[in-house]
N, C-alpha and C positions, 0 to 999 in steps of 0.2 A: 652416393653420399653416405657417410657413416657417422652415426651419432654415438658419442662416447659419454657416458655419465658415470662419475666415480662414486655416486651415492655418499659423498663425504669421506670416502676412504682413498687417500692419495695413492695407495698401492694399486688401486683399480683405475687410475687415471690414464690418459692418453700418453703413449710412448712417442713423443714428438720426434726424438732423435731417430728412431727406427722408421717412423712414417716419412721423414724427409731425407733419409739417407741417400736415396737415388732420385734424380730428376729425369723423368721421361720427356721426350720431345712434346712440346705443347703444354706441359704442366705449369700451372701458376699456383701460388699460395696467396690466399687472402686471409688476413688475421686481424681480429679485434677482440679485446677482452681484457682481463686483469693483467697487471704489469708482469706477473710471473709467467703467464702464458706468452705474452708478447716477447719477453726476453728469451724464453725457451725456443720459440719459433725463430727468432732472429739468429740465435746461436746455431740451431740445428740446420738452418737454411743458408748459412754463410757461404757455402760452396756453390749455391745456385746462382744463375745469372741474375744480376740485381734488378733487371727490368721484369722479372717474373715473380718477385716477392713483394707483396703489397700489404701495408699496415694502415689501419684506421685508428688513430690515437684519440682519446678523449681529453687528454692533458698533454702538454708538450713533452715530447720524448726526451730521454736522457741524452740522446745524441744531438739535440738541438743546441747550437752554440749560444751561450748567454751574450747579450749585448754588453760589451765591456767599455768601449770608448764611445759614449753617446755624445756626438757633436753634430752641429748643423751641416747640411749639404744641400746642393741644388739638384732639382730634377727638371729635365726638359721634356715636355710632352710633345712628341714628334707630330702626331696627327692634329692636335689642337693648337700647336705653335705657341705654347705657354711655357714660361720659366717660373718655377716656384722654389721657395726655400723651405726645407724641412728642418725645423728647429730640433735641438737636442732632446727636447721633452715631448715630441710629437711623432706620430707615424706618418708614412706617406699617405695612407688612407685618410687619416685625419686632415692632413693638409689639403688633399683633393676635395674632401667634403666641405671644408671651410671656404673653398674657392668655387663651390657649386658644381663640382665634377663628381658624379656618382659612379662608383664601381661596385660590382657585386662582391659582397663579403658575407661571411657566416660566423666563423668562430673568432676571428681577429686575434688568434693565438698561433697561427701557422700550422694548424693540424688538419685543416679540411681541404685546402687547395683551391677554394673558390676564387680567391683574388690573384691567382698566378698570372703574371704579366710578362710580356716579352721585353727583354732588355736589348736595346739597340747599340748602346755604348756605355762604357763604364763597368765597374766591377762591384757586384752586390756583396754585401756582408750577410750571409744567409743565417737566419735564426728560426727556420721552420723545421717541421718534422715530416714533410711530405715529399720534397724533391729527393731524387736519388743522388748518390755520390756523383754519378756521371753528369746529371743535370746541374748540380751545383758547380762542378768543375768547369763546365762549358760556359757558365755565366751568361746564358741566353734567356734564362727565366728567373723570376723571383716572386716570392710572396710579399706583396706590398703592405700587408697588414702588420708585419713584425720585422721584416728584414730591412737593412739599411744600406748605405753606400760605404765601401772601403775607402774611396777617394772623395773628392770634392763634388763630383758631378755624375749623374746617371741620366741617360736618354732612354725614355720608356715609350713603348708603342701605344700611347694613349692620345 
């Protein structure tokens, strides 16, 4: 582990680009901090395998898609055999809680990953900052605190 402290002088700061220029087998990057650092690490590690670069955001990341078409949709809970409607002005987590179904949550902004849930059918509209591009593209997982459905129906493993 190396600790770099710039003492307030940006010229003495960490050279993120040089540090992340080459990825060795087994290397992973874990980053959290101010937006400038997060952006620099994202840019400098763009050539790394996406499943080896990890960020912990304290606010939704700029890459999180904003909810544009807020409309109602249906969720089917496969394990509990329930069908619920998620109104345009509510989240899946809110609807579940209103119906006595408790799921673990923490941030409710899509930045922690606590509420990640398996999607069995349907296509999520992702609004989180934690799933990788590959995970989003596969449409098998979603953050139910902030993400929605692209279509009229989602079947969740709940």
